[in-house]
N, CA, C and O atoms as a GROMACS GRO file, in nm:
protein
  312
    1MET      N    1  -2.796   1.242  -2.278
    1MET     CA    2  -2.725   1.125  -2.229
    1MET      C    3  -2.816   1.055  -2.127
    1MET      O    4  -2.850   1.113  -2.025
    2PRO      N    5  -2.854   0.932  -2.154
    2PRO     CA    6  -2.941   0.859  -2.060
    2PRO      C    7  -2.868   0.821  -1.931
    2PRO      O    8  -2.746   0.815  -1.926
    3LEU      N    9  -2.945   0.797  -1.830
    3LEU     CA   10  -2.894   0.760  -1.699
    3LEU      C   11  -2.850   0.614  -1.698
    3LEU      O   12  -2.913   0.529  -1.762
    4SER      N   13  -2.742   0.584  -1.625
    4SER     CA   14  -2.694   0.446  -1.612
    4SER      C   15  -2.634   0.426  -1.473
    4SER      O   16  -2.614   0.522  -1.399
    5VAL      N   17  -2.606   0.302  -1.440
    5VAL     CA   18  -2.544   0.269  -1.312
    5VAL      C   19  -2.410   0.341  -1.296
    5VAL      O   20  -2.368   0.369  -1.184
    6ALA      N   21  -2.344   0.371  -1.407
    6ALA     CA   22  -2.216   0.442  -1.402
    6ALA      C   23  -2.231   0.584  -1.346
    6ALA      O   24  -2.130   0.648  -1.314
    7ASP      N   25  -2.354   0.634  -1.335
    7ASP     CA   26  -2.377   0.769  -1.284
    7ASP      C   27  -2.388   0.775  -1.132
    7ASP      O   28  -2.411   0.883  -1.077
    8VAL      N   29  -2.374   0.662  -1.064
    8VAL     CA   30  -2.376   0.663  -0.917
    8VAL      C   31  -2.268   0.758  -0.868
    8VAL      O   32  -2.153   0.752  -0.912
    9GLY      N   33  -2.306   0.848  -0.776
    9GLY     CA   34  -2.213   0.949  -0.724
    9GLY      C   35  -2.228   1.084  -0.793
    9GLY      O   36  -2.171   1.183  -0.748
   10ARG      N   37  -2.304   1.088  -0.901
   10ARG     CA   38  -2.323   1.214  -0.975
   10ARG      C   39  -2.458   1.275  -0.941
   10ARG      O   40  -2.547   1.207  -0.891
   11ARG      N   41  -2.472   1.403  -0.970
   11ARG     CA   42  -2.600   1.473  -0.956
   11ARG      C   43  -2.685   1.437  -1.077
   11ARG      O   44  -2.639   1.443  -1.191
   12VAL      N   45  -2.811   1.398  -1.052
   12VAL     CA   46  -2.899   1.353  -1.158
   12VAL      C   47  -3.039   1.411  -1.139
   12VAL      O   48  -3.074   1.459  -1.031
   13VAL      N   49  -3.117   1.406  -1.245
   13VAL     CA   50  -3.260   1.433  -1.236
   13VAL      C   51  -3.330   1.311  -1.295
   13VAL      O   52  -3.291   1.260  -1.400
   14VAL      N   53  -3.434   1.266  -1.226
   14VAL     CA   54  -3.509   1.147  -1.267
   14VAL      C   55  -3.657   1.183  -1.271
   14VAL      O   56  -3.712   1.233  -1.173
   15ARG      N   57  -3.721   1.156  -1.384
   15ARG     CA   58  -3.867   1.168  -1.393
   15ARG      C   59  -3.924   1.030  -1.367
   15ARG      O   60  -3.884   0.932  -1.430
   16ARG      N   61  -4.019   1.023  -1.273
   16ARG     CA   62  -4.076   0.894  -1.234
   16ARG      C   63  -4.228   0.897  -1.240
   16ARG      O   64  -4.291   1.001  -1.224
   17ARG      N   65  -4.282   0.781  -1.263
   17ARG     CA   66  -4.427   0.763  -1.265
   17ARG      C   67  -4.475   0.752  -1.121
   17ARG      O   68  -4.426   0.667  -1.046
   18LEU      N   69  -4.570   0.837  -1.081
   18LEU     CA   70  -4.621   0.836  -0.944
   18LEU      C   71  -4.751   0.758  -0.931
   18LEU      O   72  -4.786   0.712  -0.822
   19GLY      N   73  -4.822   0.745  -1.040
   19GLY     CA   74  -4.951   0.675  -1.037
   19GLY      C   75  -5.044   0.734  -1.140
   19GLY      O   76  -5.001   0.788  -1.242
   20PHE      N   77  -5.175   0.723  -1.112
   20PHE     CA   78  -5.276   0.774  -1.204
   20PHE      C   79  -5.374   0.862  -1.130
   20PHE      O   80  -5.406   0.837  -1.013
   21GLU      N   81  -5.422   0.964  -1.198
   21GLU     CA   82  -5.524   1.052  -1.145
   21GLU      C   83  -5.621   1.082  -1.258
   21GLU      O   84  -5.580   1.131  -1.363
   22ASN      N   85  -5.748   1.053  -1.238
   22ASN     CA   86  -5.849   1.070  -1.344
   22ASN      C   87  -5.808   0.996  -1.471
   22ASN      O   88  -5.821   1.047  -1.582
   23ASP      N   89  -5.760   0.874  -1.453
   23ASP     CA   90  -5.718   0.787  -1.564
   23ASP      C   91  -5.601   0.842  -1.646
   23ASP      O   92  -5.580   0.801  -1.760
   24ARG      N   93  -5.527   0.935  -1.589
   24ARG     CA   94  -5.410   0.990  -1.658
   24ARG      C   95  -5.287   0.968  -1.572
   24ARG      O   96  -5.295   0.980  -1.449
   25PRO      N   97  -5.174   0.937  -1.634
   25PRO     CA   98  -5.052   0.918  -1.554
   25PRO      C   99  -5.006   1.048  -1.489
   25PRO      O  100  -5.020   1.157  -1.545
   26VAL      N  101  -4.950   1.035  -1.368
   26VAL     CA  102  -4.895   1.149  -1.294
   26VAL      C  103  -4.746   1.124  -1.278
   26VAL      O  104  -4.704   1.013  -1.243
   27TYR      N  105  -4.665   1.226  -1.304
   27TYR     CA  106  -4.521   1.215  -1.299
   27TYR      C  107  -4.464   1.314  -1.198
   27TYR      O  108  -4.527   1.416  -1.167
   28GLY      N  109  -4.346   1.285  -1.149
   28GLY     CA  110  -4.275   1.376  -1.061
   28GLY      C  111  -4.126   1.364  -1.084
   28GLY      O  112  -4.078   1.260  -1.129
   29ASP      N  113  -4.053   1.469  -1.054
   29ASP     CA  114  -3.908   1.471  -1.074
   29ASP      C  115  -3.836   1.465  -0.940
   29ASP      O  116  -3.884   1.517  -0.839
   30VAL      N  117  -3.721   1.400  -0.942
   30VAL     CA  118  -3.632   1.396  -0.825
   30VAL      C  119  -3.496   1.446  -0.872
   30VAL      O  120  -3.442   1.397  -0.970
   31LEU      N  121  -3.441   1.545  -0.801
   31LEU     CA  122  -3.310   1.602  -0.832
   31LEU      C  123  -3.220   1.580  -0.712
   31LEU      O  124  -3.255   1.616  -0.600
   32GLY      N  125  -3.102   1.522  -0.737
   32GLY     CA  126  -3.008   1.502  -0.628
   32GLY      C  127  -2.893   1.412  -0.668
   32GLY      O  128  -2.870   1.388  -0.787
   33ILE      N  129  -2.822   1.363  -0.569
   33ILE     CA  130  -2.706   1.277  -0.592
   33ILE      C  131  -2.753   1.132  -0.595
   33ILE      O  132  -2.817   1.085  -0.500
   34LEU      N  133  -2.722   1.062  -0.701
   34LEU     CA  134  -2.756   0.920  -0.712
   34LEU      C  135  -2.659   0.842  -0.624
   34LEU      O  136  -2.542   0.823  -0.660
   35GLU      N  137  -2.707   0.798  -0.509
   35GLU     CA  138  -2.620   0.730  -0.412
   35GLU      C  139  -2.602   0.582  -0.445
   35GLU      O  140  -2.494   0.526  -0.423
   36SER      N  141  -2.706   0.518  -0.498
   36SER     CA  142  -2.692   0.377  -0.534
   36SER      C  143  -2.799   0.338  -0.634
   36SER      O  144  -2.901   0.405  -0.649
   37TRP      N  145  -2.771   0.227  -0.703
   37TRP     CA  146  -2.866   0.170  -0.798
   37TRP      C  147  -2.846   0.020  -0.792
   37TRP      O  148  -2.767  -0.037  -0.867
   38THR      N  149  -2.920  -0.044  -0.702
   38THR     CA  150  -2.907  -0.188  -0.682
   38THR      C  151  -3.045  -0.250  -0.662
   38THR      O  152  -3.138  -0.185  -0.614
   39GLY      N  153  -3.057  -0.376  -0.701
   39GLY     CA  154  -3.182  -0.447  -0.679
   39GLY      C  155  -3.302  -0.382  -0.743
   39GLY      O  156  -3.413  -0.393  -0.690
   40GLY      N  157  -3.283  -0.314  -0.855
   40GLY     CA  158  -3.394  -0.249  -0.924
   40GLY      C  159  -3.444  -0.122  -0.857
   40GLY      O  160  -3.554  -0.076  -0.887
   41ARG      N  161  -3.364  -0.065  -0.766
   41ARG     CA  162  -3.402   0.057  -0.695
   41ARG      C  163  -3.291   0.162  -0.703
   41ARG      O  164  -3.174   0.131  -0.682
   42LEU      N  165  -3.330   0.285  -0.733
   42LEU     CA  166  -3.238   0.398  -0.732
   42LEU      C  167  -3.259   0.472  -0.601
   42LEU      O  168  -3.372   0.492  -0.556
   43ARG      N  169  -3.149   0.513  -0.540
   43ARG     CA  170  -3.156   0.592  -0.418
   43ARG      C  171  -3.089   0.726  -0.446
   43ARG      O  172  -2.970   0.734  -0.477
   44ILE      N  173  -3.169   0.832  -0.433
   44ILE     CA  174  -3.125   0.967  -0.469
   44ILE      C  175  -3.136   1.055  -0.345
   44ILE      O  176  -3.241   1.063  -0.281
   45ARG      N  177  -3.024   1.121  -0.312
   45ARG     CA  178  -3.020   1.210  -0.196
   45ARG      C  179  -3.044   1.353  -0.242
   45ARG      O  180  -2.965   1.409  -0.318
   46ARG      N  181  -3.156   1.413  -0.196
   46ARG     CA  182  -3.186   1.552  -0.231
   46ARG      C  183  -3.097   1.648  -0.152
   46ARG      O  184  -3.031   1.609  -0.056
   47ARG      N  185  -3.098   1.771  -0.194
   47ARG     CA  186  -3.014   1.873  -0.129
   47ARG      C  187  -3.050   1.891   0.018
   47ARG      O  188  -2.963   1.922   0.100
   48ASP      N  189  -3.178   1.870   0.053
   48ASP     CA  190  -3.219   1.887   0.192
   48ASP      C  191  -3.188   1.764   0.278
   48ASP      O  192  -3.219   1.762   0.397
   49GLY      N  193  -3.124   1.662   0.218
   49GLY     CA  194  -3.084   1.543   0.292
   49GLY      C  195  -3.180   1.426   0.280
   49GLY      O  196  -3.146   1.315   0.319
   50GLU      N  197  -3.299   1.449   0.228
   50GLU     CA  198  -3.397   1.342   0.213
   50GLU      C  199  -3.347   1.238   0.113
   50GLU      O  200  -3.295   1.272   0.007
   51LEU      N  201  -3.362   1.111   0.149
   51LEU     CA  202  -3.324   1.001   0.060
   51LEU      C  203  -3.451   0.950  -0.006
   51LEU      O  204  -3.544   0.905   0.061
   52VAL      N  205  -3.456   0.958  -0.140
   52VAL     CA  206  -3.573   0.916  -0.215
   52VAL      C  207  -3.540   0.786  -0.287
   52VAL      O  208  -3.438   0.778  -0.356
   53GLU      N  209  -3.624   0.685  -0.270
   53GLU     CA  210  -3.606   0.558  -0.341
   53GLU      C  211  -3.704   0.554  -0.457
   53GLU      O  212  -3.823   0.584  -0.441
   54VAL      N  213  -3.654   0.517  -0.573
   54VAL     CA  214  -3.735   0.510  -0.694
   54VAL      C  215  -3.717   0.372  -0.753
   54VAL      O  216  -3.605   0.328  -0.777
   55ALA      N  217  -3.829   0.303  -0.778
   55ALA     CA  218  -3.821   0.173  -0.844
   55ALA      C  219  -3.780   0.195  -0.989
   55ALA      O  220  -3.832   0.283  -1.058
   56GLU      N  221  -3.687   0.114  -1.035
   56GLU     CA  222  -3.636   0.126  -1.172
   56GLU      C  223  -3.751   0.121  -1.273
   56GLU      O  224  -3.747   0.190  -1.375
   57ARG      N  225  -3.852   0.039  -1.246
   57ARG     CA  226  -3.965   0.026  -1.340
   57ARG      C  227  -4.048   0.154  -1.350
   57ARG      O  228  -4.122   0.172  -1.447
   58ASP      N  229  -4.037   0.245  -1.250
   58ASP     CA  230  -4.112   0.370  -1.252
   58ASP      C  231  -4.036   0.485  -1.319
   58ASP      O  232  -4.092   0.593  -1.338
   59VAL      N  233  -3.911   0.462  -1.353
   59VAL     CA  234  -3.830   0.568  -1.417
   59VAL      C  235  -3.876   0.584  -1.562
   59VAL      O  236  -3.875   0.489  -1.640
   60VAL      N  237  -3.915   0.706  -1.596
   60VAL     CA  238  -3.958   0.738  -1.731
   60VAL      C  239  -3.841   0.799  -1.809
   60VAL      O  240  -3.824   0.772  -1.927
   61ALA      N  241  -3.762   0.882  -1.741
   61ALA     CA  242  -3.646   0.947  -1.802
   61ALA      C  243  -3.550   0.987  -1.691
   61ALA      O  244  -3.590   1.005  -1.576
   62GLY      N  245  -3.425   1.002  -1.727
   62GLY     CA  246  -3.326   1.047  -1.630
   62GLY      C  247  -3.197   1.083  -1.700
   62GLY      O  248  -3.165   1.031  -1.807
   63LYS      N  249  -3.123   1.174  -1.638
   63LYS     CA  250  -2.994   1.214  -1.695
   63LYS      C  251  -2.909   1.279  -1.588
   63LYS      O  252  -2.961   1.333  -1.490
   64PRO      N  253  -2.777   1.274  -1.608
   64PRO     CA  254  -2.689   1.350  -1.519
   64PRO      C  255  -2.704   1.499  -1.549
   64PRO      O  256  -2.732   1.538  -1.662
   65VAL      N  257  -2.686   1.580  -1.446
   65VAL     CA  258  -2.696   1.725  -1.463
   65VAL      C  259  -2.574   1.790  -1.396
   65VAL      O  260  -2.514   1.731  -1.306
   66PRO      N  261  -2.538   1.911  -1.440
   66PRO     CA  262  -2.422   1.977  -1.380
   66PRO      C  263  -2.448   2.014  -1.234
   66PRO      O  264  -2.563   2.023  -1.191
   67PRO      N  265  -2.341   2.036  -1.159
   67PRO     CA  266  -2.358   2.080  -1.020
   67PRO      C  267  -2.429   2.215  -1.015
   67PRO      O  268  -2.425   2.291  -1.111
   68PRO      N  269  -2.494   2.244  -0.903
   68PRO     CA  270  -2.561   2.374  -0.892
   68PRO      C  271  -2.459   2.486  -0.893
   68PRO      O  272  -2.343   2.466  -0.855
   69PRO      N  273  -2.501   2.605  -0.935
   69PRO     CA  274  -2.407   2.718  -0.932
   69PRO      C  275  -2.372   2.751  -0.788
   69PRO      O  276  -2.452   2.732  -0.696
   70GLU      N  277  -2.252   2.802  -0.770
   70GLU     CA  278  -2.209   2.842  -0.637
   70GLU      C  279  -2.290   2.963  -0.593
   70GLU      O  280  -2.317   3.054  -0.670
   71ARG      N  281  -2.328   2.960  -0.467
   71ARG     CA  282  -2.400   3.075  -0.412
   71ARG      C  283  -2.299   3.177  -0.365
   71ARG      O  284  -2.205   3.145  -0.292
   72ARG      N  285  -2.320   3.298  -0.406
   72ARG     CA  286  -2.230   3.405  -0.364
   72ARG      C  287  -2.294   3.483  -0.251
   72ARG      O  288  -2.414   3.512  -0.252
   73TYR      N  289  -2.212   3.515  -0.154
   73TYR     CA  290  -2.260   3.596  -0.042
   73TYR      C  291  -2.275   3.739  -0.089
   73TYR      O  292  -2.183   3.799  -0.146
   74ARG      N  293  -2.391   3.792  -0.064
   74ARG     CA  294  -2.413   3.934  -0.093
   74ARG      C  295  -2.452   4.002   0.037
   74ARG      O  296  -2.550   3.965   0.101
   75PRO      N  297  -2.374   4.100   0.075
   75PRO     CA  298  -2.409   4.172   0.199
   75PRO      C  299  -2.543   4.244   0.180
   75PRO      O  300  -2.575   4.289   0.070
   76PRO      N  301  -2.618   4.254   0.287
   76PRO     CA  302  -2.748   4.324   0.278
   76PRO      C  303  -2.724   4.471   0.240
   76PRO      O  304  -2.622   4.530   0.276
   77PRO      N  305  -2.819   4.529   0.167
   77PRO     CA  306  -2.803   4.672   0.130
   77PRO      C  307  -2.806   4.760   0.254
   77PRO      O  308  -2.872   4.729   0.353
   78ASP      N  309  -2.734   4.868   0.246
   78ASP     CA  310  -2.729   4.962   0.360
   78ASP      C  311  -2.858   5.040   0.373
   78ASP      O  312  -2.870   5.123   0.463
   0.00000   0.00000   0.00000
């Protein structure tokens, strides 16, 4: 399922073009909550709180993803 403006508020992963290195394209992924998509810019909030802005023209692929699994507390071994 491709990414769309309707996915604002959902957890997404976006592959973006970062530039070129040795005449080859370099890509990177951003995983987080899509906070907004306006003016040709996507704003994605990572789990650590960092807000990443991605130009729409740099998006190579993107899709909504399920929420992360719940972390269970495990007591330390005795």
